[in-house]
VEXDOFI-396499 format. One record per residue: residue number from 0; residue in one letter; x, y negated, z of N, C-alpha, C in turn. Coordinates in nm, 2 decimals. Atoms other than C-alpha are relative to their C-alpha. Layout:
<sites>
+-----+---+--------+--------+--------+--------+--------+--------+--------+--------+--------+
!   k ! r !    npx !    npy !    npz !   capx !   capy !   capz !    cpx !    cpy !    cpz !
+-----+---+--------+--------+--------+--------+--------+--------+--------+--------+--------+
! NUM ! A !      X !      Y !      Z !      X !      Y !      Z !      X !      Y !      Z !
...
+-----+---+--------+--------+--------+--------+--------+--------+--------+--------+--------+
</sites>
This chain:
<sites>
+-----+---+--------+--------+--------+--------+--------+--------+--------+--------+--------+
!   k ! r !    npx !    npy !    npz !   capx !   capy !   capz !    cpx !    cpy !    cpz !
+-----+---+--------+--------+--------+--------+--------+--------+--------+--------+--------+
!   0 ! M !  -0.13 !  -0.05 !   0.06 !  -0.16 !   0.05 !  -1.32 !   0.07 !   0.07 !   0.09 !
!   1 ! E !  -0.07 !  -0.08 !  -0.09 !   0.01 !   0.18 !  -1.02 !  -0.05 !   0.13 !   0.03 !
!   2 ! I !   0.07 !  -0.10 !  -0.02 !  -0.24 !   0.44 !  -0.98 !   0.05 !   0.10 !  -0.12 !
!   3 ! F !  -0.02 !  -0.09 !   0.12 !  -0.16 !   0.59 !  -1.32 !   0.12 !   0.07 !   0.00 !
!   4 ! I !  -0.11 !  -0.07 !  -0.03 !   0.20 !   0.64 !  -1.23 !   0.01 !   0.10 !   0.12 !
!   5 ! N !   0.04 !  -0.10 !  -0.10 !   0.10 !   0.82 !  -0.91 !  -0.05 !   0.13 !  -0.07 !
!   6 ! I !   0.04 !  -0.10 !   0.05 !  -0.11 !   1.04 !  -1.11 !   0.10 !   0.08 !  -0.11 !
!   7 ! R !  -0.12 !  -0.06 !   0.11 !   0.17 !   1.11 !  -1.39 !   0.08 !   0.07 !   0.09 !
!   8 ! L !  -0.11 !  -0.06 !  -0.08 !   0.43 !   1.18 !  -1.13 !  -0.07 !   0.13 !   0.08 !
!   9 ! Y !   0.06 !  -0.12 !  -0.09 !   0.19 !   1.43 !  -0.93 !  -0.03 !   0.10 !  -0.09 !
!  10 ! L !   0.01 !  -0.10 !   0.10 !   0.08 !   1.60 !  -1.26 !   0.12 !   0.07 !  -0.05 !
!  11 ! G !  -0.13 !  -0.04 !   0.08 !   0.44 !   1.63 !  -1.39 !   0.08 !   0.10 !   0.10 !
!  12 ! T !  -0.08 !  -0.06 !  -0.10 !   0.58 !   1.77 !  -1.04 !  -0.08 !   0.10 !   0.09 !
!  13 ! N !   0.07 !  -0.05 !  -0.10 !   0.29 !   1.90 !  -0.85 !   0.03 !  -0.02 !   0.15 !
!  14 ! V !  -0.03 !   0.04 !  -0.14 !   0.43 !   1.73 !  -0.54 !  -0.04 !  -0.14 !   0.01 !
!  15 ! L !   0.03 !   0.14 !  -0.02 !   0.26 !   1.42 !  -0.40 !   0.10 !  -0.08 !   0.05 !
!  16 ! P !  -0.10 !   0.09 !  -0.03 !   0.51 !   1.13 !  -0.38 !  -0.07 !  -0.10 !   0.11 !
!  17 ! I !   0.06 !   0.09 !  -0.10 !   0.40 !   1.00 !  -0.04 !   0.06 !  -0.15 !   0.01 !
!  18 ! R !  -0.06 !   0.13 !   0.01 !   0.64 !   0.70 !  -0.06 !  -0.07 !  -0.08 !  -0.10 !
!  19 ! L !   0.04 !   0.08 !   0.11 !   0.51 !   0.60 !  -0.38 !  -0.15 !  -0.02 !   0.01 !
!  20 ! V !   0.14 !   0.02 !  -0.02 !   0.14 !   0.63 !  -0.28 !   0.00 !  -0.12 !   0.11 !
!  21 ! I !   0.01 !   0.11 !  -0.11 !   0.21 !   0.40 !   0.04 !   0.05 !  -0.13 !  -0.08 !
!  22 ! A !  -0.05 !   0.12 !   0.06 !   0.41 !   0.16 !  -0.18 !  -0.11 !  -0.03 !  -0.12 !
!  23 ! T !   0.11 !   0.01 !   0.10 !   0.09 !   0.16 !  -0.43 !  -0.10 !  -0.07 !   0.09 !
!  24 ! A !   0.10 !   0.06 !  -0.10 !  -0.13 !   0.08 !  -0.13 !   0.04 !  -0.14 !   0.05 !
!  25 ! L !  -0.05 !   0.13 !  -0.04 !   0.10 !  -0.20 !  -0.02 !  -0.02 !  -0.10 !  -0.12 !
!  26 ! M !   0.02 !   0.07 !   0.12 !   0.09 !  -0.34 !  -0.38 !  -0.16 !  -0.06 !  -0.03 !
!  27 ! A !   0.16 !   0.04 !  -0.01 !  -0.29 !  -0.33 !  -0.37 !  -0.05 !  -0.11 !   0.10 !
!  28 ! I !   0.04 !   0.11 !  -0.11 !  -0.31 !  -0.51 !  -0.06 !   0.05 !  -0.14 !  -0.04 !
!  29 ! A !  -0.05 !   0.13 !   0.04 !  -0.08 !  -0.77 !  -0.18 !  -0.06 !  -0.07 !  -0.11 !
!  30 ! R !   0.08 !   0.05 !   0.11 !  -0.27 !  -0.82 !  -0.51 !  -0.15 !  -0.04 !   0.06 !
!  31 ! K !   0.12 !   0.04 !  -0.05 !  -0.60 !  -0.84 !  -0.30 !   0.04 !  -0.15 !   0.08 !
!  32 ! V !  -0.04 !   0.12 !  -0.07 !  -0.42 !  -1.12 !  -0.09 !   0.03 !  -0.12 !  -0.09 !
!  33 ! I !  -0.02 !   0.10 !   0.08 !  -0.30 !  -1.31 !  -0.38 !  -0.12 !  -0.06 !  -0.08 !
!  34 ! I !   0.14 !   0.05 !   0.08 !  -0.66 !  -1.32 !  -0.56 !  -0.11 !  -0.05 !   0.12 !
!  35 ! L !   0.11 !   0.02 !  -0.09 !  -0.82 !  -1.38 !  -0.22 !  -0.05 !  -0.15 !   0.02 !
!  36 ! D !   0.04 !   0.13 !  -0.02 !  -1.03 !  -1.69 !  -0.17 !  -0.04 !  -0.04 !   0.14 !
!  37 ! I !  -0.01 !   0.03 !  -0.13 !  -0.98 !  -1.81 !   0.15 !  -0.14 !  -0.08 !   0.07 !
!  38 ! S !   0.11 !   0.08 !  -0.04 !  -1.29 !  -2.05 !   0.17 !  -0.12 !   0.10 !   0.02 !
!  39 ! T !   0.12 !  -0.06 !  -0.01 !  -1.53 !  -1.74 !   0.12 !   0.01 !   0.12 !   0.09 !
!  40 ! I !  -0.01 !  -0.09 !  -0.09 !  -1.41 !  -1.51 !   0.38 !   0.02 !  -0.02 !   0.17 !
!  41 ! S !  -0.01 !   0.01 !  -0.14 !  -1.43 !  -1.48 !   0.76 !   0.13 !   0.03 !   0.07 !
!  42 ! A !  -0.12 !  -0.02 !  -0.06 !  -1.16 !  -1.48 !   1.00 !   0.02 !   0.15 !   0.03 !
!  43 ! E !  -0.02 !  -0.17 !  -0.04 !  -1.23 !  -1.11 !   1.10 !   0.06 !   0.06 !  -0.14 !
!  44 ! E !  -0.04 !  -0.05 !   0.11 !  -1.19 !  -1.03 !   0.74 !   0.15 !  -0.01 !  -0.04 !
!  45 ! M !  -0.14 !   0.05 !   0.03 !  -0.85 !  -1.20 !   0.70 !   0.09 !   0.08 !   0.11 !
!  46 ! L !  -0.10 !  -0.08 !  -0.10 !  -0.72 !  -1.03 !   1.03 !  -0.01 !   0.16 !  -0.04 !
!  47 ! A !   0.02 !  -0.12 !   0.05 !  -0.86 !  -0.70 !   0.89 !   0.11 !   0.05 !  -0.11 !
!  48 ! I !  -0.08 !  -0.01 !   0.10 !  -0.66 !  -0.73 !   0.58 !   0.15 !  -0.01 !   0.03 !
!  49 ! A !  -0.13 !   0.02 !  -0.07 !  -0.35 !  -0.85 !   0.77 !   0.04 !   0.12 !   0.08 !
!  50 ! A !  -0.02 !  -0.13 !  -0.08 !  -0.39 !  -0.54 !   1.01 !   0.03 !   0.12 !  -0.11 !
!  51 ! I !  -0.03 !  -0.10 !   0.10 !  -0.40 !  -0.30 !   0.70 !   0.14 !  -0.01 !  -0.04 !
!  52 ! G !  -0.13 !   0.04 !   0.07 !  -0.11 !  -0.47 !   0.54 !   0.12 !   0.04 !   0.09 !
!  53 ! Y !  -0.12 !  -0.06 !  -0.09 !   0.11 !  -0.43 !   0.86 !   0.01 !   0.13 !   0.05 !
!  54 ! L !   0.00 !  -0.14 !  -0.01 !   0.00 !  -0.07 !   0.90 !   0.08 !   0.06 !  -0.10 !
!  55 ! F !  -0.06 !  -0.05 !   0.13 !   0.10 !   0.02 !   0.56 !   0.16 !  -0.02 !   0.00 !
!  56 ! S !  -0.12 !   0.03 !  -0.01 !   0.42 !  -0.17 !   0.61 !   0.07 !   0.07 !   0.08 !
!  57 ! A !  -0.06 !  -0.05 !  -0.10 !   0.50 !  -0.01 !   0.92 !   0.02 !   0.16 !  -0.04 !
!  58 ! I !  -0.01 !  -0.14 !   0.03 !   0.43 !   0.35 !   0.77 !   0.11 !   0.00 !  -0.10 !
!  59 ! M !  -0.11 !   0.01 !   0.10 !   0.67 !   0.25 !   0.48 !   0.12 !   0.00 !   0.06 !
!  60 ! V !  -0.13 !   0.03 !  -0.07 !   0.96 !   0.15 !   0.71 !   0.02 !   0.14 !   0.06 !
!  61 ! V !  -0.02 !  -0.12 !  -0.08 !   0.91 !   0.48 !   0.93 !   0.02 !   0.10 !  -0.12 !
!  62 ! S !  -0.05 !  -0.12 !   0.09 !   0.91 !   0.70 !   0.61 !   0.13 !  -0.02 !  -0.06 !
!  63 ! L !  -0.13 !   0.03 !   0.07 !   1.21 !   0.54 !   0.46 !   0.09 !   0.01 !   0.10 !
!  64 ! W !  -0.08 !  -0.03 !  -0.11 !   1.38 !   0.56 !   0.79 !   0.02 !   0.15 !   0.03 !
!  65 ! W !  -0.01 !  -0.13 !  -0.04 !   1.30 !   0.92 !   0.85 !   0.05 !   0.08 !  -0.14 !
!  66 ! G !  -0.05 !  -0.04 !   0.13 !   1.37 !   1.00 !   0.49 !   0.17 !  -0.01 !  -0.02 !
!  67 ! A !  -0.15 !   0.04 !   0.01 !   1.74 !   0.86 !   0.54 !   0.08 !   0.11 !   0.09 !
!  68 ! E !  -0.09 !  -0.11 !  -0.07 !   1.84 !   1.14 !   0.80 !   0.01 !   0.11 !  -0.07 !
+-----+---+--------+--------+--------+--------+--------+--------+--------+--------+--------+
</sites>
């Protein structure tokens, strides 16, 4: 669903909305965590998902801070 919003905005403006792309990635990670079955994954996989989520969150915070100036 979120991907279609990104595509529609890109086609309408020919400008790639980076913040929206990062927000979409965060939503995808959140959806993955919500449907995750903890009994079937290893600790390494859980750590990798957490690291990716943290990385995208940090990128989002920096982009919001940078855009505020």
